[in-house]
N, C-alpha and C positions, 0 to 999 in steps of 0.2 A: 502330633497326630492322635486321634482318638484310639482307644484300645478296642479289641473285638467286642467287649461288652458295651462300651460306650457307643460303638457304631450301630448297635441294635436298638438304640433309643434315640429320642429326638435330639437334634444338635443343640448345644448350649454355648456356642462360641460367642464371646463378648462382642458388643457392637459399640463403636466409638465414632464412626464417621458416616455421614449421610451418603446414600447411594447417588451415583450419577444417573442420568436418564438412560433407560434401556429400551425405549420404544421407538427409536429412529428407524426409518426405512423398513417398516414392517411390510412383509410381502403378501401377495394374494395367491390363491391356488384355484385350480379347476377341479371340481368334484369328479371322482371316477370310482368305480367299484373294482377296478383291476390295477394292481400294483406290479411294476416291472423293475427288476434290478437295474441300477444305474450302469450305463455302458452297454446295455442290450441293444442289438440291431433290430430294426423293424422293417417289415415288408413295405409298409406304406410311407416310410421316411427314408430318403437317400442320405446316407452319412451316419457317422457314429454320434450317439448322444452320451455326453459325459456329465459329471457332477456340476460343471459350470453352467450347463443349460437348464438345470432344474431349480425351480423356485419352491422353497420349502416355507410353509407358514411359520410365523414367528409368535412366540409367547412373550407377554410382557406383564409386569406387575405395575398397576396404576399407582403412581406417586403424586403427591401434592406438587403442583406446578408443572406437571408433565402435559404433553399434548393430549393425553387420554382423559384428563380430568374433566374436560368439558362434557364428555359423553358417558363416563362411567364412574362409579364410586371409587374413591381411593381405597387401596388395599385389595381390590378385586383383580382377578386374572383375566386378561383379555387376549384373544387370538386375532391376528391380522388387523388390529385396530377397529374391528367391526363386531366381534362376538365375545361377550362376557361369558366365561365358562365356570366361574366360581366367585363367591363373595369372600370377604375378609373372614379368615378362619376355616373356610371349607377345605377339606382334604381332597386333593386331586390325585388319582392313581396314575402312575406312569412307569414305563420301563425305558431305561437308557439303552440306546443301540449304537451310538457312535459319539466320539468326543474329540475335540481339538483344543489342546492347551497351548497358550501363547502369552507373550508379554506385550502390552500396549502402552505407548507413550501417554503420560498424563497431561494432555492438553485439551482445552475446550475447543470443540469443533465449531466453526462458523461457516455458514453457507457461502460457498465460493472459495473457501480457504483450503489449505492443505489438510488432508486427513491425518490423524495421529499415526505415527509409524508403528508397525507391528514387528515382533521378533519371535522366532521359534524357540530360542533359548535365552537364558539369562546372560550367557557369555556374549551373545550377539548384541544385546542391549548395552552391556558394559563397554563393549568395543566401540559402540556409537557415542560413548561419553555420557551415558545416562546413569543416574544413581538408583540402585534398587532398594535401598533401606532409608529409614529416617535419619536425618542428620542430627546427631545428639547435641551438637554445639548450637546450631541455629534453630532447631525444631522444624526444619522444612520437611515436607512430606516426600516420599519416594517419587522419582520422576517417571516410573513405569508401574503399571498395575498388572498383576497376574490375572488372566482371563481364561474362561473355559466356555467354548461353544458346545452345547450338548444337544444332540439329536435324540428326541424321545418319542415314544408312542404313548399318547394319553388315552386311557380307556374311558369311554363314555359311560356315565353312571345314571344319567337321566333323572337327576334330582328334581323332585316336585313336579314331575311331568313336563319339564322344560323341553322345548323343541330342539332336536339335535342339529347343531350347525353342520354345514356342508363339508367342512374339513374332516369330519369323522367318516371318511369314505373307505376305510380299510376294515375288512371283516375277517375275523378268525374265530372259528368255533362258536358263532352266534354273537360274539362281542364286537362292538365297533370301536375303532381306534383312529386317532389323528396323528400323523407324523408331523412334528413341529420342531423348530429350533429355539432353544432357550439360551440366550447369550448372557453369561454371568460375567459382566465386565465392570462391575462396581466392587468396592472393597467389601461391602456388606453381603452381597449375593455370593461372592467367592468364598468368604469366610463361613457363611451359614448354610451353604448348599454345595458348592463345588468341592470343597475340601472333604466333606463327608462322603461324597460319592467316590472321589479319587482314593480316599483312605480305604474304603471298603474293597475297592477293586485291587488295591495293592496288597492288602493283608489277607483277605479270605474269600473273595469272589473269583471263581475261575474265569468268568467272562463278564463283560459289562452288563449284558442283558440277563444275568443269572437270576435276578429277582425283580419283583415289582417294588416300587417305592411310592410314597405319597409326598406331596408338597402342599404347604398351606402358607398363608401370610399372617404376620403378626405386627402389631403396632409397637414401635420402639421410640425411645426418647433420648435426645442428646443432652449433654450437660447444660447447654444453654436453654433448654426447655422445648426446642423445636422437635416435632415428631415426624417420623417417616415409617415406612413399612419394609419388613424384611421377610425373606423366604425361610421356611424351615422344612427339612426333609426327614423322613423316617423310612426305615426298611420294612418291607412287607413280605408277602409270601414268595416262595421260589416259583419260577416259571417252569413249565413243562419242557421236555426236550423238543417236542413238536413245535411249541410256540417259539422257542429260541431259534430253531431252524428256519421257521417262517420269517422271523424278524431279521435274521442274517440275510435272507434272500432279498429283503427290501433295500438293503444297502450294498448288495452285490457281493456278499462274502460267501 
C-alpha cells in the first residue's frame, strides 16, 4: 500500500500485463437537469425505482484492438462509446461517490457463452476452487482478478471550447458533472487506479467523496515490445461540505 505521502502524488505502480477490454456493454443515458436519489418514489411512476432500474453511463479507456479503436484515438477516454471527453495525457477531474469491490474469474467471455463468475470475497473464490495467486511452480496466472466498479462524478472543464456532451446533466454551483461508472477489471487498471483510491480511503480520507481526483492515460510497454495504455490517478482539492452532501444525495445516502 502507498504511504500517505505517496498517495498525494501520481501513482507509480509497475505494469507487467496488458489490460483486458473494458469497453463491453457500455450504457446510454437520457439527459436531464434534475437528479433524484435512487429508491425515491415518484407521483408519475407507480412502483419503487431501485438501482437495478438505473442505467449509468460507462467510461472506457480506448485500447488497441478494442471496439472503440475504429472511432476514437487509442489512449483517449470515451463515454458511452459515443463521446470522447479526453485525449491521451489529458487530466480529467472526478470525484468518487460509490464503489463496489469484487473478484472476477479470469476467463475470456464469448458471445452466447457463460459470463465469468463474480465473488464478493476472496474466500468465496477459493471455496469455488479458484486460485488467487500466481503459481510459482508452473508460472500460471491467478484464476481470479480483483476488480473495482467506481461510480464517479466527472467535472466538465470545456477544454478548447469543446461542445459539452449530454451526459454532463448535473449542475452544482455553476459546474456541470456527469455521473458515470468506471469498471477497473483489468490488472493494470486495478493496480494503477483502484488501489490508490482504496488506499487513500483506508488511510486518511473520511469519506470516498472527500476530495476531487484527476485521471489521465499513459502509454506503457510490455517486455515483448507491445504497447498499451494505462490509467493514472492523482489526488486534488478537498470538496466542500455542501458538495459532499449533494453528491451523497445522488446515490441516496
